[in-house]
C-alpha positions in Angstrom: -0.3 -0.2 -0.1 1.2 3.4 -0.9 2.7 5.7 2.0 0.0 8.4 1.2 -2.7 5.9 0.7 -1.7 4.5 4.4 -1.7 8.2 5.9 -5.1 8.7 4.5 -6.9 5.2 5.5 -5.0 4.8 8.9 -6.6 5.9 12.2 -4.7 5.9 15.2 -6.3 4.8 18.3 -5.5 5.6 21.8 -2.9 3.3 22.1 -1.2 4.3 18.7 -2.3 1.0 16.8 -3.4 1.6 13.5 -7.4 0.5 12.7 -6.3 0.0 8.9 -3.3 -2.2 8.5 -0.8 -3.3 5.7 -2.6 -6.3 3.5 0.1 -8.6 4.7 -0.7 -8.0 8.1 -4.5 -8.7 7.4 -3.6 -11.7 5.9 -1.7 -13.0 8.6 -4.3 -12.4 10.9 -6.6 -14.5 8.6 -4.4 -17.2 8.7 -4.1 -17.2 12.5 -7.9 -17.2 12.6 -8.2 -19.9 10.2 -5.3 -21.9 11.8 -7.3 -21.8 15.0 -10.7 -22.6 13.6 -9.1 -25.8 12.2 -6.4 -26.9 15.1 -8.7 -29.5 15.9 -10.4 -31.0 12.8 -12.9 -33.0 14.9 -14.1 -29.7 16.8 -14.2 -27.4 13.4 -16.4 -30.2 11.8 -18.7 -30.3 14.6 -18.8 -26.5 14.5 -19.5 -26.6 10.7 -22.2 -29.1 11.0 -24.3 -27.4 13.9 -24.0 -23.9 11.9 -25.7 -25.6 8.7 -28.1 -27.2 10.9 -29.0 -24.0 12.7 -29.1 -22.0 9.3 -31.4 -24.9 8.2 -33.9 -24.1 10.9 -34.3 -20.7 9.5 -33.9 -21.3 5.8 -36.5 -24.1 5.4 -39.7 -22.2 6.4 -39.1 -20.4 3.3 -38.7 -23.4 1.2 -42.5 -24.3 1.5 -45.7 -22.2 0.9 -47.0 -20.3 3.7 -49.3 -22.2 6.0 -47.7 -25.3 5.2 -47.0 -26.1 8.8 -48.8 -23.8 11.2 -50.9 -24.5 14.2 -49.7 -28.0 14.9 -48.8 -30.0 17.9 -47.0 -33.2 18.2 -45.2 -35.4 20.8 -41.4 -35.4 21.7 -39.1 -38.1 20.5 -41.7 -39.3 17.9 -42.4 -38.5 14.4 -46.1 -37.6 14.2 -46.3 -35.6 11.2 -45.2 -37.5 8.3 -48.1 -37.1 6.2 -47.3 -33.0 5.9 -43.4 -33.8 5.2 -44.1 -36.0 2.4 -45.4 -32.8 0.7 -42.3 -31.0 1.3 -39.4 -30.8 -1.1 -36.7 -33.0 0.1 -34.5 -30.4 2.2 -37.3 -29.1 4.1 -38.5 -33.0 4.6 -35.3 -34.0 5.9 -35.1 -31.0 8.3 -38.3 -31.0 9.6 -38.6 -34.9 10.0 -35.3 -34.6 12.2 -37.0 -31.8 14.1 -40.1 -33.7 14.7 -38.1 -36.5 16.2 -36.7 -34.4 18.5 -39.4 -31.9 19.5 -42.9 -31.4 20.5 -43.5 -28.9 17.7 -45.9 -27.1 19.8 -47.1 -24.0 17.5 -47.3 -21.9 20.7 -44.2 -22.5 21.7 -42.4 -22.0 18.0 -41.4 -18.9 16.0 -43.3 -18.2 12.8 -41.4 -17.5 9.6 -42.8 -17.2 6.1 -46.2 -18.1 7.9 -44.8 -21.8 8.9 -43.9 -22.9 12.2 -40.0 -23.6 12.6 -38.6 -27.2 12.8 -38.2 -26.9 16.4 -39.6 -24.7 19.2 -38.0 -21.6 20.5 -36.1 -23.1 23.2 -34.4 -25.9 21.2 -33.8 -23.2 18.5 -32.0 -20.9 20.9 -29.8 -23.7 22.2 -28.5 -24.9 18.7 -27.8 -21.1 17.6 -26.0 -20.1 21.1 -24.1 -23.6 20.8 -22.3 -22.2 18.1 -21.1 -19.6 20.4 -19.9 -22.2 23.1 -18.1 -24.1 20.3 -16.1 -20.8 19.2 -15.4 -20.1 22.7 -13.8 -23.6 23.0 -12.0 -23.0 19.9 -10.6 -19.7 20.7 -9.6 -20.8 24.3 -6.1 -21.8 25.5 -5.9 -25.5 25.2 -5.4 -28.1 28.0 -5.4 -31.6 29.2 -8.4 -30.5 31.4 -11.6 -29.8 30.1 -12.5 -28.3 33.1 -9.6 -25.9 32.6 -10.5 -25.4 28.7 -14.0 -24.3 29.6 -12.3 -21.9 32.3 -10.1 -20.3 29.7 -12.9 -19.8 27.4 -14.7 -17.4 29.8 -14.1 -13.6 30.3 -11.4 -12.6 32.8 -13.7 -11.5 35.6 -15.4 -14.8 35.5 -12.1 -16.9 35.6 -11.0 -15.0 38.8 -14.1 -15.8 40.7 -14.1 -19.7 39.6 -10.5 -20.4 39.6 -10.8 -20.8 43.5 -13.1 -24.0 43.0 -10.3 -25.7 40.9 -10.7 -26.3 36.9 -12.7 -29.7 37.2 -15.4 -28.5 39.8 -15.4 -25.0 38.3 -16.2 -26.8 34.8 -19.0 -28.5 36.6 -20.4 -25.5 38.0 -20.3 -23.5 34.7 -22.2 -26.4 33.1 -25.0 -26.5 36.4 -25.4 -22.9 36.2 -26.4 -23.1 32.4 -28.7 -26.0 32.5 -30.3 -25.4 36.1 -32.4 -22.2 34.6 -33.7 -24.2 31.7 -34.4 -27.1 33.9 -36.7 -25.0 36.5 -38.3 -23.2 33.6 -39.1 -26.2 31.7 -40.1 -28.7 34.2 -42.3 -26.0 36.2 -44.5 -26.3 33.1 -45.4 -29.7 33.9 -47.6 -28.6 36.7 -50.0 -27.0 34.3 -50.0 -23.9 36.5 -47.4 -22.2 34.6 -46.4 -21.3 30.9 -43.1 -20.2 30.1 -42.6 -17.1 27.8 -41.0 -16.8 24.4 -37.9 -14.6 26.1 -37.7 -17.1 28.9 -37.6 -19.8 26.5 -35.0 -18.2 24.7 -32.8 -17.1 27.3 -32.7 -20.3 29.3 -32.3 -22.1 26.0 -29.7 -20.0 24.7 -27.8 -20.2 28.2 -28.0 -24.2 28.3 -27.0 -24.4 24.6 -23.8 -22.1 25.1 -22.6 -24.4 28.1 -23.4 -27.3 26.2 -21.5 -26.4 23.1 -18.6 -25.0 25.6 -18.4 -28.7 27.1 -18.5 -30.6 23.9 -15.6 -28.0 22.4 -13.5 -28.5 25.5 -13.7 -32.2 25.5 -12.7 -32.2 21.8 -10.0 -29.6 22.7 -8.7 -31.8 25.5 -8.6 -34.7 23.2 -6.6 -32.8 20.8 -4.2 -31.5 23.2 -3.5 -34.9 24.8 -2.9 -36.3 21.3 -0.2 -33.5 20.8 1.3 -34.1 24.0 1.6 -37.7 23.6 3.5 -37.3 20.4 5.9 -34.8 22.0 6.5 -37.4 24.7 6.8 -40.2 22.3 9.4 -38.0 20.0 11.5 -36.9 23.0 11.4 -40.5 24.2 12.9 -41.7 20.6 15.4 -38.9 20.8 16.5 -40.0 24.0 17.1 -43.6 22.9 18.8 -42.4 19.9 21.4 -40.5 21.9 21.9 -43.3 23.9 23.4 -45.4 21.3 
């Protein structure tokens, strides 16, 4: 980039760092981010699949005519709307069938897009959506052979300082519990029939549970990857020591 252009487009922050940088620097940043995303191929694959599934939840209602799936109720862990899915295109049929198998699909607990219920209800949609953030947090956390430590490393500094006193394993379990308990309370109290949750409560509790669930899965995969790398290094050192003794 020409010096004059750099002068024109560079805006200095209070720390004196340019907000607009040389292309080579931007390329290095992009390369570093990509390297971090793909450091654990298993975790990256899980992220891609979950992002694709989450996107499908929002796309599929627009692939069928308005009113094709509305004011319906069903049972959990049961495909009970086969007669409707048979009329859908293949893509929407697959997504709605999978959604039917894991969700009640109650119309009064579901968002409407294009005049159709989404494939799963508000809480589960929020869980999948925020699970992506949990997976990303694990990806960019400092690796460790302790799942609890990875979960701690993914949290903001002020939370890490407060949770560190419990130790990594207990802190990780506490984070998981705090993420799941609100959803459990909100969900199970509805079973009494005296309480009906609100869309905001379902989204918030589902989002919190989805985040910690994604964080847990991501942290476990990071731990597996880090353990594998450390075992390889240990084996390489052993081979080097053996060779030096010959």
